[in-house]
C-alpha positions in Angstrom: -6.1 22.0 5.4 -7.7 19.2 3.5 -6.0 15.8 3.8 -6.8 13.0 1.4 -5.9 9.5 2.8 -5.4 6.8 0.1 -5.5 3.2 1.3 -3.7 0.9 -1.1 -4.7 -2.8 -1.6 -2.5 -5.0 -3.7 -0.9 -8.5 -3.8 2.8 -8.9 -3.8 4.5 -7.2 -6.8 1.1 -5.7 -7.7 2.4 -2.2 -8.1 2.1 -0.4 -4.8 5.6 1.1 -4.8 5.2 2.3 -8.4 1.9 3.9 -7.5 3.8 5.9 -4.9 6.4 6.9 -7.4 3.8 8.1 -9.9 1.9 9.9 -7.2 5.0 11.8 -6.0 5.7 12.8 -9.6 2.2 14.0 -10.2 1.9 15.8 -6.8 5.2 17.7 -7.4 3.8 18.9 -10.7 0.6 20.1 -9.1 2.1 21.6 -5.9 0.7 19.0 -3.4 2.6 17.4 -0.6 2.7 13.6 -0.1 3.7 11.2 2.6 3.6 7.4 2.3 3.2 5.5 5.5 3.9 1.8 5.4 2.9 -0.9 7.8 5.1 -3.5 5.9 8.7 -4.2 5.3 9.5 -0.6 4.4 7.7 0.8 7.4 6.5 -0.1 10.9 7.0 -3.9 10.5 10.4 -3.5 8.9 11.6 -1.3 11.8 10.6 -4.0 14.2 12.5 -6.5 12.0 15.6 -4.2 12.0 15.5 -4.0 15.8 15.4 -7.8 16.1 18.4 -8.4 13.8 20.7 -8.4 16.8 18.9 -11.5 18.1 19.6 -13.5 15.0 16.4 -12.6 13.2 16.7 -12.7 9.5 14.7 -9.9 7.8 13.1 -11.4 4.8 9.5 -11.7 3.4 8.7 -15.0 5.0 9.9 -14.0 8.5 8.2 -10.7 8.3 4.9 -12.4 7.6 5.5 -14.6 10.7 6.4 -11.5 12.7 3.3 -9.7 11.6 1.1 -12.7 12.6 2.8 -12.9 16.0 2.2 -9.3 16.7 -1.4 -9.7 15.7 -1.8 -12.7 18.0 0.1 -11.5 21.1 -0.3 -7.7 21.0 -3.6 -7.3 19.3 -4.7 -7.7 15.7 -5.0 -3.9 15.3 -1.6 -3.0 16.8 0.2 -2.2 13.5 -2.9 -0.6 12.0 -3.4 1.7 15.0 0.3 2.7 14.9 0.0 3.6 11.2 -3.2 5.4 11.9 -1.5 7.7 14.4 1.2 8.5 11.9 -1.4 9.3 9.2 -3.3 11.6 11.7 0.0 13.4 12.6 1.1 13.8 9.0 1.2 17.4 7.7 1.0 16.2 4.0 -2.0 16.9 1.9 -2.0 13.4 0.4 -1.2 10.5 2.7 -0.9 7.0 1.4 -1.6 4.1 3.8 0.6 1.3 2.4 -1.0 -1.1 2.6 -4.4 -2.6 3.5 -4.0 -6.3 4.4 -6.6 -6.8 7.1 -10.0 -5.4 8.2 -8.3 -3.4 10.9 -6.3 -1.5 8.2 -9.5 -0.8 6.2 -11.2 0.5 9.3 -8.3 2.9 10.1 -8.4 4.3 6.5 -12.2 4.7 6.6 -11.9 6.6 9.8 -10.6 9.6 8.0 -13.1 12.1 6.5 -11.6 12.3 3.0 -10.4 8.8 2.2 -10.4 6.4 -0.7 -9.3 2.8 -1.1 -7.7 1.5 -4.3 -7.2 -2.1 -5.4 -4.2 -2.3 -7.7 -4.7 -5.4 -9.8 -2.5 -7.6 -11.9 -2.9 -11.3 -12.9 -0.8 -13.9 -11.1 1.5 -14.6 -14.1 2.4 -10.9 -14.4 3.1 -10.6 -10.7 5.2 -13.7 -10.6 7.4 -12.5 -13.4 7.8 -9.1 -11.7 8.6 -10.8 -8.5 11.4 -12.9 -10.1 12.7 -9.8 -11.9 13.0 -7.8 -8.7 14.8 -10.7 -7.0 14.2 -9.8 -3.4 14.8 -12.3 -0.5 15.5 -15.2 -2.9 12.4 -14.5 -5.0 14.4 -15.0 -8.2 14.5 -18.7 -7.6 10.9 -19.1 -6.4 9.1 -21.7 -8.5 5.6 -21.1 -10.0 4.2 -23.7 -7.6 5.8 -22.0 -4.6 4.3 -18.7 -5.7 0.8 -20.2 -6.1 1.1 -21.7 -2.6 2.0 -18.3 -1.2 -1.1 -16.9 -3.0 -3.2 -19.2 -0.7 -1.8 -18.0 2.6 -4.3 -16.2 4.9 -2.9 -12.7 4.2 -3.2 -13.1 0.4 -6.7 -14.4 0.7 -7.7 -11.5 2.9 -6.0 -9.0 0.5 -8.2 -10.3 -2.4 -11.4 -10.0 -0.3 -10.6 -6.5 0.8 -9.5 -5.5 -2.7 -13.0 -6.5 -3.9 -14.4 -4.0 -1.4 -12.2 -1.1 -2.5 -13.6 2.1 -3.8 -11.6 2.0 -7.0 -9.7 -0.6 -9.0 -6.7 0.3 -11.2 -5.3 -2.4 -13.5 -1.5 -2.8 -13.7 -0.9 -5.4 -16.3 -0.3 -3.6 -19.6 3.1 -2.1 -18.9 4.5 0.9 -17.0 3.3 3.6 -19.3 -0.3 2.4 -19.3 -0.2 2.1 -15.5 1.2 5.6 -15.2 -1.6 6.9 -17.4 -4.3 5.2 -15.3 -2.9 6.4 -12.0 -2.4 10.0 -13.2 -6.0 10.0 -14.6 -7.3 8.8 -11.3 -5.3 11.4 -9.4 -6.5 14.2 -11.7 -10.1 13.1 -11.7 -10.6 12.4 -8.0 -7.8 13.4 -5.7 -7.2 16.8 -7.2 -10.9 17.7 -7.0 -11.1 16.9 -3.3 -8.0 18.9 -2.5 -9.1 21.9 -4.5 -12.6 21.8 -2.9 -10.9 22.2 0.5 -8.6 25.0 -0.6 -10.4 27.7 -2.7 -7.1 29.4 -3.5 -6.2 26.5 -5.7 -9.0 27.5 -8.1 -12.4 25.9 -7.1 -14.8 28.0 -5.0 
């Protein structure tokens, strides 16, 4: 079975979750299976945060960033990436999304799979700030513009930008949901579907 591994790169509120939603919608229409494997708050790191709640740990964005950095320092900078890589390798899905690439170690894991592609989902800071306030997670609704800009300068954000510039593809997410959906679906149809059909002649390409 051909497996396509998609590594997502995006800043906070850039559109990673929406990408996953659009992908699942498209995959269902085309008969492909999908699994999204997260290293962040909704995945491996979030599970560690859940386990620590009994110790008084407050699971929010700021604390999860601290936790991630502590894991990298004390357990090895590739610990979360290697864990996610094992889950990707074990997945039986035809399309596996690595959500998301934040460090070189993440990029290396994704690039270790034969059929892989990396995507930088881009949106300007003003657009992402408004989305962040609208979604109102972990007190983000009251975050000031200056606080947001300060967070944009932390090491993780700087690294995300650098890695995003190295990605195989860039998809803009700044003109509204319908335009973003159109761009993502065009990408899936033009690239992902071709790889999957190449590996499975019964789907129509010999």
